[in-house]
N, C-alpha and C positions, 0 to 999 in steps of 0.2 A: 572296697566297701561299697555296697549298693545304696544309691540315693534315689528315692522315688521321683518320678516326673513331677508330681505335684509340689514337692519341696523345692525343686529347681525353679518352677514357675513362680512360686511364692517369693523366693529369694529375688528373682528378677523384678517382680512388681515392687517389692520394698526398695530395691536399688533405684528404680525409676522415680519413686516418690521422694527419696532422699535427695537425688540430684535436682529434682524440680524445686524442692524447698531451699536448696543451697544456691540455686541460680540467681545471680544478681538482677534486681529489678531496675528498669530504666526510670529515672525520675522525670516525670512529665512537667511538674511545676517547679519553678525556681525556688530557692531557699528564702527569698525575700517576700514571698507572698503566699497566701493560702490558696488552695484549689478553688474555693468558693468565690474568690475575688477575680478570677480570670475566666473570660469567655474565649474559647478557641475558634478561630475562623480558618477553614481550609481553603487554600488558594492555589490554583494550578495555572501556570503560565510557561511560556517558552522563552521568556526574556529574563535572564539572570540579573540584568542591571536594575531591576525593580526592587532588589533586596534592600537597598538603603532607604527607599521610600517606605517600605513596610516597617522598618525599624522606627522611622519617624512617626508613623501612624500609631505604633505601639506606645511610644513615649507620649504622644498627644493624648491618647486615651488614658494613660496612667496619670497624667497631670489633671485631667478632668475628674477622674475617679478620686484623686486626693482632695480636690476642692469640693466635690459633691459625691459622696459614696453611693448615691442612687444611680450614678452614671456607670455603665459597665466598663471594665478594663479588658482590653482585647490583646490576645496573642495570635499572630498569624503563622500558621503552619504552611509553608510554601513548598511546592513540589513541581516537577516538570513531567509532562506526559511522556510516556515511553514510546508513543507512536511516532513513526517517521513523518506522517502527515496527519495531524489531528483532524483535519477537515474531511479528507476522504477515508480516513480510518479512525472513526471516533469510538473504537471498541471499548477502551478503558472508561471513557466518560459515559457511554451508553449503559454498560453493565453496572457501573457505580450508581447511576441514576435509578435504574430499574431495581437495584438492590437496596435502595433507601440509604445509601452512604455516599452521596456525591460530594464534590467540593462545594463550598458555600459560594465561591466566586470562581469563574473560569474565564480565561481569555480565549475567545472562539472567533473563527473567521466570519466576518459579517455576512458574506453571501450565504453561508450555511446556517446562520442563526435562524432565519425564518423557516427553513426546512424542518428543523427540530422543534421550533416553537409551534409549528402546525401540528406536531405530534405531542404537544403539551410537555416538552422537555424543559422549557425555560419559563420563568416567571415574568409576567408583564410588569414593567417598572413605572407605569404612568401614575399609580397611586402614590408611590414614594416621591416622585417629582412634584405632583400637585400638592402634597402635604408640606413639603419643604418650601415651596413657593408661597403657600398660604401662611406658613409660619415665619416667612422672611428670613430663612436660614442664611447665615452669613459666613460661618467659619467651620468648614468651607461652604461656599454656595452650591446649590444644586445644579447639576448639568442640565441645561435647558436647550431647546432646539435652536434658539437664536444665537447661541454661542458657536455652533458647528457649521461646517460647510454642508450644503443641502444634501449632496450625494452621500456623505458619510452618515448623516442622520437617517435618511430615508431607507438606506440599505438594510438597516436592522429593524425596520417596522413591518408588521404583518397585520393586515386587516385593521389598520388604524391604531394599533397598539405598539408601544416601544418595548422591545425585548433585549436590547443591548445598547450600552453607552459606548460610542466610538473611542477606541484606545489609540489608534494610529491610522495613518493613511499613506498611500503611495499611488501616484498616478504615473502615466506613461507619456513619453515624448521621444522624438527622434534625436539620437545622439550621433554626432558625426565627427570624423577626423579631419580637421581643417587642412592640414598639410596634404593629405591625399586628394582632397577636392581641388586644392590649388594646383597640384602637380598634374591633374587631369584636365585643367583649364575650366573647371566649373566654378567660375568666379563672377562677381558683380562688376559694376563699372569702376569700382575702387580697387579692383584686383584682389578682393577678399573672398574667402570661401562663401559660396552661396548655396544654402541647403535647398533641397527640392520642396516645392510647395504642393505639387499635384501628383496624382498617381502616375500620370504620363511622364512627368519629369523624373520621378523616382525610378521608373523602369529604365529610362535612358541612363540615369546616373549609375544604376546597378550594373548595366552592361559595360559602361565606360570604365568603371572602377575595378572591374574583375580582371585579374591577370592570370595567365597560364604559362606553364613551362613548355619546353620544346616538344614534349610528348602530349601536350594538350591537357595535362592535369592542372587543376586549379591551385594556384599558389596564394592568391589574395582574392577575396570575394567582396563585391560591392555592397550587397544587401541580401540578407536571408529573410524571407517573409515571416517564418516562424522561429526566429531566434531572438534571444534577449527575453522579453516577456510580451510577445505579441501573438495573439491567437486569432482565430476567425472572428471572435467577438468584436475586437476593435475595428477590424476591416469592415465588418457588417455595419457598425455604427458610423464609420467614416462615410459609408455609402447611403446612410439614411435608413438602414434596415432595422427591424425589431425582431427579437427572438421569442417574445411572448406577447399575447394581447394584453391590453391594459387591465382587464379584469382577472388575468391570470388563468383563464379557463381554456385558452387555445394556444397551442404551440405553433409558432410561426417561424420555425427554424428554416423552412424552405421558402421564406419570403424572397421574391424575385431580386430584391436589393442584396440579400445575403448570397443568393446564387451567383450574382455578378461579382461579389466580393471574393468568393471562393474561386471563381474562374480567373480573377485577376491574380490571386496568389499562385495558382497553378501556372499561369503565364509567366510570372516572374521566375519560377523554378525551371520551366522549360527553356527560358532564355539562357539559363546557367548550365544547361545540359541535363536537366531532369532532377526530380526529387532525390533519387538514389545517389546520383553523383554528388549533389550538395551534402547529402547525409554522410557520404564517405569522407568528404573534406571536414565536415563538422564533427565527426566522431572523435577526432584528435584534439578537440578543444578542451582546455582546462581552465581552472579558476585561479584566483589570486593574482600574483605577478605574471602568471602565464596566460592571463585572460587574452583571447585573440584580438579584442579591440585595443587593449593596451599594447599588444605586440605588433599591431598594424596589419594583422591578417584579415581583418574585416573593417570596412570603411564606415559603414553606417548600421545602426540597429535601432529598433524601437524597444526601449527598456524602461524600468522603473527608476524612481528617484534615488534608489540605493546605489546606482551606478556612480553617483558623485562621490560617495564615501569610498568606493573601491578605487577610483582614480586618485583621490587624495591620499589613500593609503599606500598605493604602489607606484604611481606615476604622476605626481602633482604638476610636473612641467609639460604634460601631454597637451598639445594644442587641440582642444576639442570644443565643440559647440553644441548647443541644445536648441531644438526648434520644435514647433508643434508638429504632430504627425501629419503627413501629407494626406490630402483628400482628393477625390475625383474632381476634375475641373468643372464638370456639370453640376456637382453637388455644391461646390463653392459658389458658382453663379446663382444657383437656386437660393442659397442662404442669404447671399448679398441682396438679392431681389426682395427677400422678405424682411430686410433690415436687420438681419442677425449676423454676428461675427462667424466667419467660417473656421471655427476652432472646435476640436474634439479631443477628448482623452478618455482614459479608463482608470477609475479609482478603485483600489481595493483597500484592504486593511482589516483590522481586528476590533473586537468589542469586548467590554466587560459584561458578563451575563451572570444571572443567578439561576441555578437549576431549580425546577419546580419543587423538588423534594429536599432542598437545602435545609439544614437544621437551624442555622443562624441567619435568617433572612434579614433581620434588622442590622445585625453586625455586618453582613455582606454589603448592604446598601451604604453603611457608614464608610466601609473600605472603598467602595467604588467612588463615592462622592469625594473622598480624599485623593484617590489616585488620579482623578480628572481635574484636580485643583491646580492652580499655578504653582503652589509650593511643591507638590509632589512631582509635577513635570519638570520643574527646575532641578530638583534633587536627582532625578533620573538622568537628565541631560548632563549635569555636572559629573555624575558617576561615570558616564560614558566618555566624557571629555578627559577626565583624569586618567582613565584606563588607556585611552588612545595616546595621550601625551607621554605617559609613563613608558610606553613602547616606542616612543620617538615618531609617532604618527600624527598626521593632521586630523582634526576632528571636524566632520561635517554632519550636523544633526539631521535626523529624519524629519519628515513632515508631521505636523500636528493636525488633528481633525478640527481643533478649535481655531477660529480665525485669528483671534488676538494672540494666542500662544504661539501660533505658527509664525506670525509676523515678529513676535518678540525673539524667537529662536533665530530667525533670519537676521535680524538686526544685531543680535549679540554675538552669535557664533560664526557668522559668515561675513557680514559687512564689518563687524568689529574685530576680525582676525586679519592683521596685516600680512600674515604668512601665507594666506590663501590667494592664489592668482585671481585675476579678474574674471577668468572664464568660469570659476565656481559661482561667483555672485550672479553672473548673467544666467548661468544654467539653472541655479536654484530659483531665480526669479521667474524664469520660463515655466518651470515645473509648478511653482506656486500659482502663477496666473492661470494655468490650465485647470486648477482644481475647480474653479467656477464652472467650467465647461465639461466636467467629467461625467461620464455615464457609469453605471454599475450593473453588475450581473442581475438578471431578472429576479425579482422577489417571488419565489414560487416554492411550494412544498416538494417539488421534484428537481430542485436546483442541481444536485449532484448528478442525477440521471441526465439532465439537460447538458451539463458540462461534458460528461463522458461521451454522450452521443454527438455533441458538436465536434469533439476531438476525433471520434471514429469517422464521422463523415469527412472531415478534413483529410485524414489518412487515406480513406478509401478513394477519394478523388485524386490523391497524389500518387499512390503506389500503382504501378501497372499490374494487371491481372491477366490470366491466360486469354481472356476475351478482349483485352485492351482496358484502358482507363474507364471506370464508371464516370459518367458525366457528373458535374457538380449537382445538377438537378436530381439525378438518381440517388446520389449519396445522401443529399439532404432530405429527400423524400423518405428514405428509409429511416433516418434518424428521427424525423418528425413523427412518423407512425409510432415508433417506440415510445417517445416522450408523451405523445398525446394519449396513448393507452394508459400510461401511468397517471396522467392528469385526470383522466376520466375515472380511474379507479379511486382516486382520492376524493374528488368532488361528487361522484355518483357511485359510491361503493355498493357492492352486491349485498343483498339483505341476508341476515343470518341471526343466530341466537347468541347473545353474549354469555360467555362462561364466567359466572360470578363466584361459583362455589367449587372448591377443589377437594372437598372432604371425601368424595367418592374415589379420588385418585389414591388417597392414603389408605383406602380399604382394599382397592384392587391390587395395588403393588405388593403388600405382604402376602395376599392370597396367591399371586403369581410366583413369589419366591418359594412359598410352601409347595406349590405344584411342581416347580422345577426340582426342589429337593426330593420330593416323592419319586419323580421320574428317575433321578440319579440313584436313589435307593433301589428302585426296581431294576435298573440297569445292572447294578452291582450284585444283586442277589438272585436274579432270575435270568437264566441262560436264554430263554425264549425271547425276552425283550431285546437282548443283545443281538441275537440272530436276526430278529425282524428288522432292526435298524441297520444292521450290516447289509442285509439283502436289499433294503431300500436304497442304499448307496452302492449296491452291486459290488460289495466287498466279499472276499472269501469268508466262509464260516470260521476259519482259523482265527480271524481277527477278533471274533467274539469269544472264541474258546481258548485262546493262547495262554491265558493266565491260570484259571482253575475251571475245569469242565463242570457244568452243572451249577447248582446254587453255590454261592461263595461264602455262606456263613451267616451268622446272626448280626443284626444291626448293632448290637451292643458290644461287639468284639473290640479289643483294644486298637486294632488297625484303624477303625473309623475315627476314634477319638484322637489318635496320634496324627492321622491324616488331616483331620479338621484343624487341629492345633497348628500344624505346619502351614496350611493354606489360609489360615484365618486373616493374616494381614492383607493378602490380596482380596479375599472374599469380602471382608468388611469394607475395604476400599471400593470394590465394585458395587456392593449393595448401596453404599451411601453416595458415591460420586459417579457411578457408571450406569447401573440398572435403572435408577430413578430418572435421570435425564433422558435415557433412551425411551422409556415409556412416555415421558412428557413430550418428547420430540415427535413421536408418532401420533400423539393426540393433536398437537398444534399443527401438524402437517395438514390437518383438515380444517384449519382456521386461518383467518386473517389476523396476524399478530405482529406487532412492531416492538415488543418488549416493554414499551412505556405505557401501553394501554391494555385493557383486558382483551383477551382473544375473542374473536367472533367466529362461531362455527359456520363454515361455508361449504361443507361437504367435500366433494372431489374437485372443487374449482381450481385449486393449486395444481393438481395433476393434469387437468384439462388444459390450463394455460401453458403448462410446461411443454406439452407435446404439440400444441396447436398455435400458440401465440408468441412464445418466447423465441425471438429471432436468433438468439445467441446460444440456445440450448443445444441444438444439433451441431453447430460448429464447435462448441466447447467439448462435446462428447467425441466428435471426430478428431479433434486435436489430441485428446487423451488416448483414444484408440491408436492413433499414429505412433504414440510413444511406446506402445507395446513392442515395437521393433527393437527397442533398447533391451528387452528381456533376453532374447536368444543371443544378441550381439554381446551383451555384458557377460552372459554365462560363458560364451566361447572364449572371450578374452580372459576372464578370471580363471577358467580351467587351464588355459594355456600357460598363464603365469604360474599357477599352482604346479603344473607338471614340471616347469623349469625349476621351480624352487623345491621340488621333491628330489632333485639330484643330490648325490653324495659328493659334495665338493666343500672346500674350505670356506670359512666365514659365511656359511649359509644362513645362520641366525641373523647376521647383519642384513643380508638381502631381504629376508622375510620381513624384518622390522621396517626396512626402507619402503617396501611395497605396501605395507599395511598402514603406514603413517597417513596417507591421504584420507583413509577411511575415518580417522578420528579428528580431522580438521573441521571446525564448526562450519555449518552451512553458509552462514553470512560471510565469513572470511573467505571460504572457497569461492563463493559467488562473485565477490568483489575482485578476487584474483582472476577469475575467468572472464569477467567483463573486460579487464585489461588485455588478457590473452587474445580475445576475439576482436579487439579494436581494429577496424579496417585500416586505419592509417599507420599506427605505430605498434600494433599488437604483435605478440610473439609469433603467432601462426603465420600471418601474412609476411612478416619479415623473414621467417624461415623458408617459406615458399619462394620468396624472391631470391634469397641467397642460393637456394638449390635449383633455381631456374625452373620451378614447377608451377609458378603462378599462371603463366600463359596457357600451358597444357590443361590445367585445371579449369580455367575459365572457358577454354574451347569446349571442354566436356560439358560444363554447365550451360553453355549456350545451346548445346544440342537438346537439352531438356527444357529450354525456355527461360533460363535464368540469365539475365543480362548484367552489364556492368563491366568495368575494367579490372576489378579486383573482387574477391569474395567479401560480401558485406556481413556475413555471419548473423549476428543477433539483430542487425538492422535490416535484414532481408526477410520478408515473409516466407519465402521458399526455403531459406536456410536456417531460420531461427530454431525450429524443432530439431533438425539434425545437429545443430550446434550444441543443444542441451544434451543430446544423446552422446556426443563426443565428450562433453564434460563429465557425464556419468561414468564413462569408462575409466576416468582418472581415479575413481574411488572403488575400483574392482577389488581392492585388497580385502574388503569385508567378506565378500563371497569366497575369496581365495582361501581363507582359513577353513571354511567348510569343505572345500574341495581337497585341501591337504589332509584333513581328517579322513576323508573317504579314500584317498590314495593310500594312506598309511594302513587302512584296514584291508586292502586287497592282499591275499596271501601271495608271497613271493614264489611259491611252488608252481602257481599257475603260469607265470611268465617263464619259469625254468622249463616246464614241460612243453610249452609252446615253442621255445627256442630249440629244444631237442627235435621237435617235429618239423623244424624249418620255417616257422612263421616269421614273417618280417615284422619290423617295428610297427608299421602301419596296420598290419593284420592284428597284431597283439592289441593295439589301441582299440580297434573296432570290435574285436571278438572277446576281449577280456576287460579292458579298462572301462569302456562305456557300459556294458551290461552290469559290471560290479558297482559302477557309480550311479546306476539308474535311480536308486532311492534318493540320492543327493540331487540328481537332476530334477526329480519330481519335487522335492522340497524347494529348491531354488526357483523352479518354474512357478509354483503356487505363490510363494512369497513375493517373487518379482512382479507377477501380475497384480497382486493386491497392492503392492507399493506403487506401481505405475498408475493405477486408477486413482490414487490419492496424491499424485504429484501436485505440488503447490509452491513450495518455498523458492525454488529456482526462478520461476516466473515472477513471483511476487517481488523478489529482490532485484533481479537482473533486467527484466523486460516489461514489467507491469502489464502483462497480457498482450503486449504488442510485439512487433509492428502489425498493424491491420488485423488485430485480434488473433494472430497466428499462434500465440502462446497463451491464449485465454483457455486454460484447462478447466475441466469440470469443477474441481474443488475451488479454483479461483473464482469462477462464476458464482458458485454457491456462496463463497465468502463475500463477494460484492453485494449479493442480494441480502445477506444476513446483516452485515455490519455497515455497509455504505449506503444501502437504500432502505434499511430498516424493515425488510420483508422477511422476518424470521419464520413465519409460517410457511412461506414458499420455499425458503432455504431448507427447512426441515423436510419438506416433501422431496426436494432434490436429494437430500442425504439418504432418504429411504429408497429412492430409486437407485442411487449408487450402491446401496447395500444389496439390493436385489440383483443388480448386475454382477457385483463381485461374488455374491453367493452362487449365482447360476454358473459363472465361469469356474469357480472353485469346485462345485459339485460335478461339473462336466469333467474336469481334470481328475477328480478322485474316482469317478465311476469308470473311466476308461484307463486308469493307471494300471490296472491288473493285466492289461494287454502288453505292456512294455516294461513295467517296473519289476525288477528281479530282487527278491529278498533271499539272503543267504540261507535262511532256515527252510526255504521251500524245497 
């Protein structure tokens, strides 16, 4: 029986409607209260221990509402950000804020608060504080400046306004293994371990405490300058350097004091055999009970206060001590001459913030005021203590940014816990005392850029290059120029026209869609149009004529309606989610746009900056172009596997499945696996090379091309990081293998039989029959491989974060950084269109010249 197409469509629509009506709805409001009685507050944090405090806040608001119905009753909807690092990757927060659906309260890294506050992402909290102080609010009291450590409060201030209330704090100190110091004779007059106080002592300690085996390989290391949580920032502050001017308008990353600090760090690495040798030893470090400090593989490190909790959790009997970070002897003398204590630390931490577009600002402030109260902090600490003790662990609280609450936690949980050895109370006291002398990362609207450039400068000065090490001065000068350019852009932006009205966009876009539809219609119904486009691409006329010569019929024929019906899901998706954003992106590529504020038309400024000022544009493009090597290599490997799997042997289906499995492994899982495989110390590849006695021959070969070291460093070596990713890519050759198998199956067996009769060898058959017959598949894999390579991103993002020394900073990764880490969406859109043009040019080149070597069976 014939059933018309329209009846089938109508039946499908009715079925969808019925399923929608029957689908159970999620109940948003509990059965004990009406929706009108509850105000929902959205809260995003990375700390699950705050849950009990949120429930207490809800109960408190319910009690107030019961006593006074005019008071709102709150429900907190708590979630965690999906980003690995919310500070350097604030994508979710940024998009939600721009879309008008942000959280009402978010926990954000304090050093990044001011950067986004400068872009109007956060609400100033001064009016809330002043109002509560004026009203003498007591339950709970408002968080005021006098309650907090100065560094914690000032870090979340921008241009005199408060944008975040400190939620936690962690400062840095020197943590050392007492037994190892005593064994090395580094003791005081009482025979007890004596920690180093000066840079000069720290250098000598590091050399004395480092041990090597008979082959010269490091087995224990005294001190690693950039291990734990110690970066160039703290060394620069130890030496009296400043990274930004007080007014925030000048980057001083190349301050002579910071240059000296970077030179000191490099000297420490050189004493240990060089940065790469230390990296090779450090690559095998793990966390938890295998922490190298707990295991005695490292004697000293500069780390955060959280180290006390780790030691209590895994090795409470470890004989350790905590001391202030060492400073240069000259700097100590200078401070003492000025009557100041020669103490320095670096405090970080998080803050509660209210996004500027939050819907429940009053409720958000009520929640922040409660979470910073003594009651809420006590609930959170008790929750953490109960969890730790239920697991049989000792509990060591983190530091609190409020002086009184920090002292209360110290007295209650550390001095009041008889199970904690004395070393913990001494260590916690040292950390707490250093809070008064702590510095914090510069308050600047380019904080993330400054951080990244300070890391790049450090790596550039440490890693050897073909021309030798760049000097610390050269590395820091480069970073200073980059940061200063961004500072100038912010404080002295180029002039332009603000785009306030987008009505024209919604007129142009439908017109473009109609134009594309008309061109498609003309292509389908007029042979001349098809011939003209084919000749433009240098394709044979047969490509235009191979379906129906001449006009292909009326627009109203059934084939059009059926085709449109089948393609409608994709077509509608593209029109709504693809075409519009593409048009929008090309428009904002000519603007200065940060998502949070209206775009400002600046003409071709982004494109000019890209080719003339962006110091990372050409290296990123070069890194990406290098990866094109992976395309022919991957094609050759996958074709070879396909030929082997095309043989007629038993259980071939099993082998085909086995080789295809890596292609369906999620990228994140595969990347984590290959990070371990490439581990220089205990990874599978180096272990296999050692077992097969191939490591030395390989290193001799690498030495010839300028790659040093005693073992391959793979992802930790700028020269080997990209080849390592190419090797990893070969693991997933099974995806292309399926295409090759399909091509091999399509080759007529008679061709091989005739060639065998004529006496052709297997190699001759491969070159004269297999390759020509597979040329369409080669062409397809080549085009798709090049397109995919230009878009490489995931492996570098997960495995190397663009390093080492920007060697895996690929084009799309650089684009991502500009869009979501630096808030330069206009510039990132310009980069995207340049990439589109590059890919389009490469693809057109391949298509135009494919007729010279691609063989189609019908030809």
